[in-house]
ZAMARGU-4260 file (C-alpha; in steps of 0.2 Angstrom, whole numbers, plus 5000, padded with zeros to 4 digits):
<rodrens>
0) 4884/5077/5127 | 4887/5058/5129 | 4890/5055/5110 | 4899/5071/5109 | 4912/5064/5121
5) 4912/5046/5116 | 4918/5056/5098 | 4935/5063/5108 | 4937/5045/5116 | 4937/5037/5099
10) 4948/5050/5092 | 4961/5049/5107 | 4958/5030/5101 | 4964/5033/5082 | 4978/5046/5089
15) 4994/5036/5079 | 4983/5042/5062 | 4983/5060/5068 | 4999/5061/5075 | 5008/5057/5058
20) 4996/5069/5049 | 5000/5084/5060 | 5021/5080/5060 | 5018/5081/5041 | 5009/5101/5044
25) 5024/5103/5054 | 5039/5098/5046 | 5031/5105/5032 | 5028/5124/5041 | 5049/5124/5047
30) 5054/5118/5030 | 5044/5134/5020 | 5050/5146/5035 | 5070/5141/5034 | 5070/5141/5014
35) 5057/5155/5014 | 5073/5168/5014 | 5082/5159/4999 | 5069/5161/4990 | 5068/5180/4991
40) 5087/5184/4990 | 5087/5173/4975 | 5076/5184/4969 | 5082/5199/4976 | 5097/5196/4965
45) 5087/5193/4950 | 5081/5209/4950 | 5097/5220/4947 | 5099/5228/4930 | 5108/5217/4915
50) 5108/5216/4897 | 5096/5207/4889 | 5103/5193/4881 | 5092/5188/4865 | 5104/5177/4855
55) 5098/5164/4872 | 5082/5163/4872 | 5073/5148/4863 | 5056/5152/4856 | 5041/5139/4849
60) 5032/5150/4834 | 5016/5144/4827 | 5009/5156/4811 | 4991/5153/4807 | 4993/5168/4795
65) 5005/5165/4782 | 5006/5182/4778 | 5021/5195/4773 | 5017/5203/4791 | 5019/5185/4799
70) 5034/5181/4789 | 5043/5198/4795 | 5040/5194/4815 | 5049/5177/4812 | 5063/5185/4806
75) 5063/5197/4820 | 5063/5182/4832 | 5078/5175/4822 | 5087/5190/4824 | 5086/5186/4845
80) 5087/5169/4848 | 5083/5151/4840 | 5065/5149/4832 | 5056/5131/4833 | 5040/5130/4823
85) 5026/5122/4833 | 5009/5122/4823 | 5001/5105/4829 | 5006/5104/4848 | 4991/5107/4861
90) 4989/5119/4873 | 4993/5106/4887 | 5009/5102/4879 | 5013/5120/4876 | 5011/5124/4895
95) 5024/5108/4901 | 5037/5113/4889 | 5036/5131/4895 | 5036/5127/4914 | 5052/5114/4911
100) 5060/5127/4902 | 5063/5118/4888 | 5058/5134/4879 | 5058/5151/4885 | 5042/5160/4873
105) 5028/5155/4864 | 5023/5166/4850 | 5007/5164/4840 | 5002/5173/4825 | 4982/5174/4824
110) 4973/5169/4807 | 4970/5186/4798 | 4983/5195/4810 | 4988/5208/4793 | 4974/5210/4786
115) 4966/5215/4801 | 4983/5226/4804 | 4980/5233/4789 | 4962/5238/4790 | 4967/5246/4807
120) 4959/5234/4817 | 4965/5229/4836 | 4972/5213/4836 | 4985/5206/4845 | 4999/5192/4845
125) 4996/5178/4858 | 5012/5178/4869 | 5016/5163/4884 | 5029/5163/4894 | 5039/5152/4910
130) 5043/5169/4918 | 5024/5176/4916 | 5030/5195/4925 | 5048/5193/4920 | 5057/5211/4913
135) 5064/5198/4898 | 5047/5197/4895 | 5040/5213/4894 | 5056/5219/4883 | 5054/5203/4872
140) 5034/5206/4868 | 5037/5225/4868 | 5049/5224/4854 | 5038/5213/4846 | 5022/5224/4847
145) 5035/5239/4842 | 5039/5230/4825 | 5021/5229/4822 | 5016/5244/4827 | 5031/5250/4815
150) 5024/5240/4802 | 5008/5247/4802 | 5014/5264/4803 | 5021/5259/4789 | 5008/5257/4777
155) 4997/5270/4785 | 5011/5279/4775 | 5006/5271/4757 | 5019/5258/4759 | 5015/5241/4753
160) 5016/5226/4765 | 5033/5218/4759 | 5042/5237/4758 | 5033/5240/4774 | 5041/5224/4786
165) 5059/5225/4776 | 5058/5245/4782 | 5050/5238/4803 | 5064/5226/4801 | 5076/5240/4801
170) 5071/5253/4811 | 5065/5241/4823 | 5081/5228/4825 | 5090/5247/4827 | 5083/5250/4841
175) 5079/5236/4852 | 5099/5230/4853 | 5101/5240/4869 | 5092/5231/4880 | 5096/5237/4896
180) 5080/5229/4909 | 5076/5226/4926 | 5074/5204/4926 | 5062/5201/4939 | 5057/5182/4940
185) 5037/5177/4943 | 5036/5177/4961 | 5043/5196/4970 | 5041/5194/4988 | 5040/5207/5001
190) 5048/5196/5015 | 5052/5180/5018 | 5040/5180/5032 | 5025/5184/5021 | 5032/5172/5006
195) 5032/5157/5020 | 5017/5162/5028 | 5009/5160/5009 | 5016/5144/5007 | 5011/5138/5022
200) 4993/5144/5019 | 4991/5140/5002 | 4995/5121/5006 | 4982/5122/5021 | 4966/5113/5010
205) 4978/5100/5010 | 4983/5098/5025 | 4967/5099/5031 | 4961/5085/5022 | 4973/5075/5028
210) 4970/5080/5046 | 4953/5080/5045 | 4949/5066/5030 | 4961/5052/5035 | 4963/5055/5053
215) 4947/5062/5062 | 4935/5053/5049 | 4942/5036/5053 | 4938/5040/5071 | 4919/5040/5064
220) 4924/5026/5056 | 4927/5017/5071 | 4909/5023/5076 | 4900/5015/5064 | 4908/4999/5068
225) 4892/4986/5072 | 4899/4983/5090 | 4899/5002/5092 | 4885/5006/5085 | 4874/4992/5094
230) 4880/5000/5112 | 4874/5016/5104 | 4859/5011/5095 | 4854/5005/5113 | 4857/5023/5121
235) 4842/5032/5125 | 4843/5043/5111 | 4837/5049/5092 | 4847/5038/5080 | 4851/5055/5070
240) 4858/5063/5087 | 4873/5052/5082 | 4876/5061/5066 | 4876/5078/5074 | 4887/5074/5089
245) 4897/5068/5074 | 4895/5084/5066 | 4901/5093/5083 | 4915/5084/5085 | 4920/5088/5068
250) 4915/5105/5068 | 4929/5108/5087 | 4942/5099/5078 | 4942/5112/5064 | 4940/5127/5077
255) 4954/5120/5083 | 4965/5120/5068 | 4960/5136/5061 | 4965/5143/5078 | 4984/5135/5076
260) 4984/5145/5059 | 4976/5162/5067 | 4990/5162/5077 | 5004/5156/5070 | 5002/5167/5055
265) 4998/5183/5066 | 5014/5180/5077 | 5025/5175/5062 | 5020/5189/5050 | 5008/5199/5057
270) 5015/5214/5048 | 5017/5209/5030 | 5002/5214/5022 | 4995/5199/5019 | 4990/5198/5038
275) 4988/5217/5043 | 4980/5222/5029 | 4970/5206/5025 | 4972/5195/5041 | 4949/5193/5042
280) 4951/5187/5025 | 4965/5174/5030 | 4952/5170/5044 | 4937/5168/5032 | 4945/5156/5021
285) 4951/5142/5034 | 4936/5144/5042 | 4925/5139/5024 | 4942/5126/5019 | 4937/5117/5036
290) 4920/5118/5036 | 4920/5111/5018 | 4930/5098/5021 | 4923/5093/5036 | 4906/5090/5028
295) 4917/5079/5014 | 4925/5070/5029 | 4909/5068/5036 | 4903/5062/5019 | 4916/5048/5019
300) 4914/5041/5036 | 4895/5039/5033 | 4904/5022/5023 | 4909/5008/5032 | 4929/5009/5025
305) 4944/5002/5028 | 4960/5013/5035 | 4967/5008/5018 | 4954/5013/5011 | 4951/5026/5016
310) 4969/5035/5015 | 4966/5030/4995 | 4950/5040/4993 | 4959/5056/5001 | 4975/5055/4992
315) 4969/5055/4976 | 4956/5066/4980 | 4969/5078/4989 | 4985/5078/4976 | 4971/5076/4958
320) 4963/5093/4966 | 4980/5100/4973 | 4988/5098/4954 | 4973/5106/4943 | 4970/5120/4958
325) 4987/5128/4957 | 4991/5119/4974 | 5008/5112/4968 | 5007/5119/4949 | 5007/5137/4949
330) 4988/5140/4943 | 4991/5150/4925 | 5001/5136/4919 | 4986/5126/4920 | 4978/5124/4900
335) 4959/5132/4898 | 4952/5115/4899 | 4959/5110/4918 | 4956/5130/4923 | 4939/5128/4917
340) 4936/5110/4927 | 4942/5117/4941 | 4930/5128/4945 | 4922/5114/4951 | 4933/5106/4964
345) 4932/5118/4981 | 4952/5119/4982 | 4951/5132/4969 | 4940/5142/4978 | 4952/5142/4993
350) 4966/5146/4981 | 4957/5160/4974 | 4956/5169/4989 | 4972/5168/4995 | 4977/5172/4978
355) 4968/5188/4977 | 4977/5194/4992 | 4994/5189/4991 | 5001/5199/4977 | 5016/5188/4974
360) 5004/5174/4966 | 5008/5178/4950 | 4986/5178/4949 | 4982/5197/4948 | 4965/5193/4952
365) 4958/5209/4959 | 4952/5213/4976 | 4936/5215/4979 | 4923/5215/4996 | 4911/5205/4984
370) 4925/5194/4975 | 4930/5187/4992 | 4913/5182/4999 | 4909/5174/4982 | 4922/5163/4984
375) 4920/5160/5001 | 4901/5157/4999 | 4903/5144/4984 | 4914/5135/4997 | 4900/5136/5009
380) 4890/5128/4996 | 4900/5112/4995 | 4901/5110/5014 | 4882/5109/5014 | 4882/5101/4998
385) 4893/5086/5007 | 4884/5087/5024 | 4867/5086/5015 | 4870/5069/5006 | 4880/5065/5022
390) 4864/5065/5032 | 4853/5058/5018 | 4864/5041/5017 | 4866/5039/5033 | 4847/5039/5035
395) 4847/5027/5021 | 4860/5017/5032 | 4850/5017/5046 | 4833/5010/5036 | 4825/5027/5038
400) 4827/5033/5018 | 4814/5047/5017
</rodrens>
C-alpha cells in the first residue's frame, strides 16, 4: 500500500506534464463540440438535389486491356470530363491525388477485360474516388457500368466488338445526360453531438498515450532514479511489489480516464445511436485501449529515460500509428500495403471497434458481437505482451533474470 501511495506522490510531483496533456484533451474536445454543427450543416446543404456536371470531373484512366471495349470506355468518359492516362503511378500516389482532390476519379480497366466480358464472365472495372459514397460517385460509376452492360447485350446479339462499342456509346450517352441525383459527402452524420462524440472518442487512443505514456510514465521513471529506488529497495518489501504497485497505480489512472470519457459521452450524446445502442461497446473499447496503453507506458518506463527521450518516443509512435491506422486520415484512403501493416498496430483495433459502430465512418464494417470481441481481444493481447516484456526487463535490471 505504501508503494501504491508513493506512486501518486510521484505523479503529483510531475503534475505539470499531466496538466498540459489534460488541457490538450479538453481543448480538442471543445473544438470538436463547436465545429461539429458546421460540419453537419455543410453535409446537409450538400444533400440537396442538383444536376451532375460531368464536364467538371477529372478522371485518371489506366488501360491494362488495350481493347475495343476499353477504348470505348475512355471515349465515354471524355464526354463527361477531362481524362488523363496514368499507367505508372503507385497506389500511394493515386490515393494522394484523390485525397487532395487533384482528380475526382481513378478508373482502371483490368487485363483481359473485353475477352472475359465477351465470354459472359463476371468482371468489373476498378473505381476509386475522393468521395467514396457520394451521389455523384454512384451516378458516374452506374453510367460506366451501364455502358459495359449495353455492350455485353449487343455482343450477345451477334454484333462485332467495334459496332457494339459504337452502338453502346450512342445509347448510353443519350440516356445519362439528364443526371439529377442527390449528392452526399462521405460522412452523413445523424447529429452534431454524435459526430463530435465520435471524433473525440476516435482520438482517445492518441490522447491516452499522451497522458499515460508521456505524463504518468514520467512518475514511474522518477521512481527508477537511483536515489528514489535505493530508498524503496531498503524498505522491507520484495522488489517485485514495486512493479505491481506501479501497474496498480497506472490502472487507477486508466479507470479515472475511462470514467471521464464515459460520463462525458453519455451526458453529451446519450440519446444518439452511438451511445444508446452501442454504449457498452464504447466503454469496453475505452477499457481495452487504456489497458494496452498502460502496458506500453509500463514498458517504456522500465528504462531510465529522460523527459525529452520519453516525449520523443511517445510522439513518434503516437503520430505514426495515428496516421497509419486511420485516426488522422480516413483508413480507406490508405494503400493496401499500409492497411495490411496497420493490423499489426494496436491503434488500428481501437479504431476498428469505433468505426464498426459509427455509421458515418465510411468504413462499412459489419457489426457482430464476435467481431467486436475479437478486436477487443487483440487489444488485450497487446497489453499483456507489453506488461510481460516490462516485467522481464525489470527483472533483468534488478539482476534477477529468469
